[in-house]
C-alpha positions in Angstrom: 16.8 -32.3 27.6 14.1 -29.9 28.9 10.4 -30.9 28.8 9.4 -27.7 27.3 11.0 -26.9 23.8 10.4 -23.9 21.3 11.7 -23.7 17.8 11.8 -20.6 15.6 11.7 -21.4 11.8 12.9 -19.0 9.2 11.8 -19.7 5.6 13.4 -18.1 2.5 10.7 -18.4 -0.1 11.2 -18.9 -3.8 9.4 -19.8 -7.0 10.3 -23.5 -6.9 12.0 -24.3 -3.5 11.9 -22.8 -0.1 15.0 -22.9 2.1 14.3 -23.6 5.8 16.4 -22.9 8.9 15.6 -23.8 12.7 16.7 -22.0 15.8 16.0 -23.7 18.9 15.0 -21.6 22.1 17.4 -20.1 24.5 20.4 -17.8 24.0 22.8 -20.7 23.0 20.0 -22.7 21.2 21.3 -24.4 18.1 20.7 -22.6 14.9 20.9 -25.0 11.9 20.0 -25.1 8.1 17.2 -27.7 7.7 17.2 -27.8 4.0 15.1 -27.2 0.8 11.7 -28.3 0.1 9.4 -27.9 -2.9 7.4 -24.7 -2.9 4.0 -26.6 -2.9 1.4 -27.4 -0.5 2.3 -30.9 -0.1 6.0 -30.3 0.3 5.5 -27.4 2.8 3.0 -29.8 4.8 5.6 -32.5 5.0 8.4 -30.2 6.2 6.1 -28.6 8.8 5.0 -32.0 10.1 8.6 -33.1 10.4 9.8 -29.9 12.2 6.9 -29.7 14.6 7.1 -33.3 15.6 10.2 -32.5 17.7 9.0 -29.5 19.5 6.1 -28.4 21.5 5.7 -24.8 20.0 7.0 -23.7 16.7 6.9 -20.1 15.3 7.4 -19.5 11.6 8.3 -16.4 9.6 9.2 -15.5 6.0 9.8 -12.3 4.0 7.0 -10.4 2.3 7.3 -10.7 -1.4 5.8 -11.8 -4.7 4.7 -15.2 -3.4 2.0 -13.5 -1.4 0.3 -14.8 1.6 -0.5 -18.2 0.7 2.3 -19.9 2.9 1.1 -17.8 5.8 -2.5 -19.0 5.4 -1.3 -22.5 5.1 1.0 -22.5 8.3 -2.0 -20.8 10.3 -4.5 -23.5 8.9 -2.1 -26.0 10.6 -2.4 -24.5 14.0 1.0 -22.7 14.1 2.0 -19.1 14.5 3.5 -17.2 11.6 4.5 -13.8 10.8 5.3 -12.2 7.2 8.1 -10.0 7.8 8.8 -6.5 6.3 12.0 -6.9 4.2 13.0 -3.2 4.6 13.0 -3.4 8.4 15.2 -6.6 8.7 18.5 -5.8 10.6 21.5 -6.4 8.3 25.1 -6.1 9.1 26.7 -3.4 6.8 29.7 -5.6 5.9 27.7 -8.7 5.1 27.6 -8.8 1.3 26.9 -12.5 0.8 23.4 -13.4 0.1 22.2 -17.0 -0.4 19.0 -18.7 0.3 20.6 -20.7 3.1 22.2 -17.7 4.9 18.8 -15.7 4.6 16.8 -18.6 6.1 19.4 -18.8 9.2 19.2 -15.1 9.5 15.4 -14.9 9.7 15.4 -17.9 12.2 17.9 -16.2 14.5 16.3 -12.9 14.3 12.8 -14.2 14.8 14.2 -15.9 18.2 15.6 -12.6 19.2 12.4 -10.7 18.5 14.0 -8.4 16.1 11.6 -8.9 13.2 8.7 -6.5 12.3 5.6 -8.0 10.9 3.4 -6.7 8.2 -0.4 -6.7 8.2 -1.8 -9.6 6.3 -5.2 -9.0 4.6 -7.7 -11.6 4.2 -8.4 -13.2 0.9 -11.1 -10.9 -0.3 -9.1 -7.9 0.8 -6.3 -9.1 -1.1 -8.4 -9.9 -4.2 -9.6 -6.2 -4.3 -6.0 -5.0 -3.8 -4.8 -7.0 -6.8 -7.6 -5.6 -8.8 -6.9 -2.0 -7.9 -3.0 -2.6 -8.5 -4.0 -3.9 -12.0 -5.8 -0.8 -12.8 -2.9 1.2 -11.8 -0.8 -0.8 -14.2 -3.2 -0.1 -16.7 -3.1 3.6 -16.1 0.8 3.6 -16.1 0.6 2.0 -19.5 -1.8 4.4 -20.8 0.3 7.3 -19.6 3.4 6.0 -21.3 1.6 5.3 -24.6 0.2 8.9 -24.5 3.7 10.2 -23.9 4.9 8.2 -27.0 2.1 9.5 -29.2 2.9 13.2 -28.1 6.4 12.7 -28.9 5.9 11.1 -32.2 3.3 13.9 -33.3 5.8 16.7 -32.1 8.5 14.9 -34.1 6.6 15.1 -37.3 5.4 18.7 -36.6 1.9 18.0 -36.1 0.5 20.5 -33.5 -3.0 20.0 -32.2 -4.9 23.2 -32.6 -7.0 22.9 -29.7 -6.4 23.9 -26.1 -6.6 20.5 -24.3 -5.2 17.2 -25.4 -6.7 13.7 -25.1 -10.2 14.8 -25.3 -12.7 13.4 -27.9 -11.8 16.0 -30.2 -8.2 15.3 -29.9 -8.9 11.7 -30.5 -10.9 12.6 -33.7 -8.0 14.7 -34.7 -5.5 11.8 -34.1 -7.7 9.6 -36.5 -7.7 12.3 -39.1 -4.0 12.3 -39.1 -4.0 8.6 -39.5 -1.9 7.7 -36.4 -2.6 5.1 -33.9 -4.2 6.2 -30.6 -4.8 4.5 -27.2 -8.5 4.0 -27.6 -8.1 0.4 -26.8 -6.3 1.1 -23.6 -8.9 3.9 -22.7 -11.5 1.1 -23.1 -9.5 -1.2 -20.9 -9.2 1.5 -18.1 -13.0 2.1 -18.3 -13.7 -1.6 -18.1 -11.4 -2.1 -15.1 -13.1 0.8 -13.3 -16.4 -0.7 -14.1 -15.5 -4.1 -12.7 -14.1 -2.3 -9.5 -17.4 -0.4 -9.2 -19.4 -3.7 -9.5 -17.1 -5.3 -6.8 -17.3 -2.6 -4.2 -20.8 -3.0 -3.0 -20.2 -6.6 -1.9 -17.0 -5.9 -0.2 -16.5 -5.8 3.7 -15.1 -2.1 3.4 -17.7 -0.8 1.0 -19.1 1.5 3.5 -15.6 3.0 4.1 -15.2 3.6 0.5 -18.4 5.3 0.2 -17.6 7.5 3.2 -14.1 8.4 1.8 -15.6 9.6 -1.4 -17.1 12.4 0.4 -13.9 14.1 0.8 -12.9 16.7 -1.9 -10.3 15.1 -4.4 -11.2 11.6 -3.3 -13.2 9.5 -5.8 -13.7 5.8 -6.5 -10.1 4.7 -7.4 -8.7 6.9 -4.6 -11.0 5.6 -2.1 -10.7 2.0 -2.9 -6.8 2.2 -3.2 -6.6 3.6 0.4 -8.9 1.0 1.8 -7.1 -1.9 0.0 -3.6 -0.6 1.0 -4.5 0.4 4.5 -6.9 -1.9 5.4 -8.6 -1.4 8.8 -7.9 2.1 10.0 -8.7 1.1 13.4 -5.4 -0.6 13.7 -3.7 2.7 14.0 -4.3 4.4 17.3 -4.0 8.0 16.1 -3.9 9.9 12.9 -0.2 10.6 13.3 0.6 6.9 13.4 -1.0 6.4 10.0 0.9 9.2 8.5 4.1 7.8 9.9 3.0 4.5 8.1 2.5 6.2 5.0 5.9 8.2 5.2 4.2 11.5 5.2 6.1 12.8 8.5 9.2 14.8 8.4 12.5 13.0 9.1 14.9 14.1 11.6 18.7 14.0 12.1 19.8 14.9 15.7 23.2 14.9 17.3 24.0 16.4 20.6 22.0 19.6 20.9 21.5 19.9 17.1 18.2 19.0 15.7 17.8 19.1 12.0 14.5 18.5 10.0 14.7 16.9 6.6 12.2 15.9 4.1 9.4 13.3 4.6 10.6 9.8 5.5 9.0 8.1 2.4 8.7 4.9 4.4 5.9 2.5 4.2 3.2 2.4 1.2 4.3 4.5 -1.7 1.1 3.8 -3.5 -1.1 5.7 -0.9 1.4 8.3 -0.4 1.4 9.2 -4.2 -2.2 9.0 -4.4 -2.7 11.5 -1.4 -0.4 14.0 -2.8 -2.5 13.9 -6.2 -5.6 14.5 -4.2 -3.9 17.4 -2.3 -3.9 19.5 -5.5 -7.7 19.9 -5.5 -7.4 22.1 -2.3 -5.8 25.0 -4.0 -9.4 26.1 -4.9 -11.6 27.7 -2.4 -14.0 25.6 -0.3 -17.1 24.4 -2.3 -19.2 21.4 -2.9 -19.8 20.5 -6.6 -22.9 18.9 -8.2 -21.3 15.4 -8.4 -19.8 15.6 -4.9 -23.4 16.7 -3.5 -24.8 13.5 -4.6 -22.0 11.6 -2.6 -22.7 13.5 0.6 -26.4 12.4 0.4 -25.3 8.9 0.7 -23.2 9.2 3.9 -24.1 10.0 7.5 -24.1 13.5 9.0 -21.1 12.9 11.1 -19.0 12.0 7.8 -20.4 15.1 6.2 -19.1 17.3 9.0 -15.7 15.8 8.8 -15.4 16.1 5.0 -16.6 19.8 5.2 -14.1 20.5 8.0 -11.3 18.7 5.9 -12.0 21.0 2.9 -12.2 24.3 4.9 -9.0 23.4 6.9 -7.0 22.0 4.0 -7.8 24.9 1.4 -6.8 27.4 4.2 -3.7 25.4 4.7 -2.9 25.5 1.1 -3.3 29.2 0.8 -1.2 29.9 4.0 1.7 27.8 3.1 1.7 29.2 -0.5 1.6 32.7 0.7 4.8 31.9 2.8 6.5 31.1 -0.5 6.6 27.5 0.0 7.0 25.2 -3.2 3.8 23.7 -4.5 5.3 20.3 -4.0 6.0 21.0 -0.5 2.5 22.6 0.2 0.9 19.6 -1.5 2.8 17.0 0.8 1.8 19.0 3.9 -1.8 19.0 2.8 -1.7 15.2 1.9 -0.3 14.6 5.4 -3.4 16.3 7.0 -5.8 14.6 4.4 -4.5 11.3 5.6 -5.7 12.3 9.1 -9.1 13.2 7.9 -9.2 9.9 5.9 -8.3 8.0 9.3 -11.2 9.8 11.0 -13.9 9.1 8.3 -12.8 5.4 7.9 -13.1 4.9 11.7 -16.5 6.6 11.9 -17.8 4.5 8.8 -16.8 1.3 10.4 -18.3 2.3 13.8 -21.5 3.2 12.2 -21.7 -0.3 10.2 -20.6 -2.3 13.4 
């Protein structure tokens, strides 16, 4: 038996029990199913202690999922290396249609040993808490939108047409009250309260300066800036804007064979929340460059370098929007192209803000 021994442990996490497999080092190293343990701190600690007692170095991995990063932090606190794996990037055989906890754990251990797994970025606890808060707010907005659609359909079904130009204003809500129909006031209040909570937490957050700087951009307000910061994290981990664009799935895909190269739509890989948010922000660049009264106050709170980047972004992206529209491009394609470049400017501002505060 060799003096130096390594082991690679794959964990298939679940709500109640975690399946564990161990792959010993070397091309012909044994890969075996270790068993199931309770998904509790005590159960995981016992299992880790038993496994690590037989090896000098042990590496752990498990798939990212609803169980979060608690297991990652526990393993790291015990002094062992661990990665959280991106599920969509795990190599799978096309003909493999049998999926069990045992097979998944064995596959993770084998792929970890081969170096074929891609790790996701793991935020710290404060960052994760802010991310959960923003996602809760997003869920509340989706619920509100669904409820509004149901109310509009109900009013139309009964032939009650609002005489005003804009719906979902205070006048519209008063009109709904006069019609004696239920309205989403309680959900609107919930949305306002969640936004207030976010605004209270941001000043004490490690990325508060980044959020403040991002709000200097046109179309980017509190929710957009906080969502970008929580989902992307430290922009410094991306070496270039193009790398961030690829992470967000905003770069065009390609299908090439021989001498034929075909460009297709964007890859839509990576974080869909930020991608969707940027496309929504891009709509504001259809108007000529200008600085509104509310945005002027935001610009006074940031450095001159951030203001220069924000103005450069506005002049370039508005021109880009007009140019692509003049070519006859669809509005959705135009906004996606503008969103891709907007991500680059957000990368530059985030890095500038971190350098200023560090």
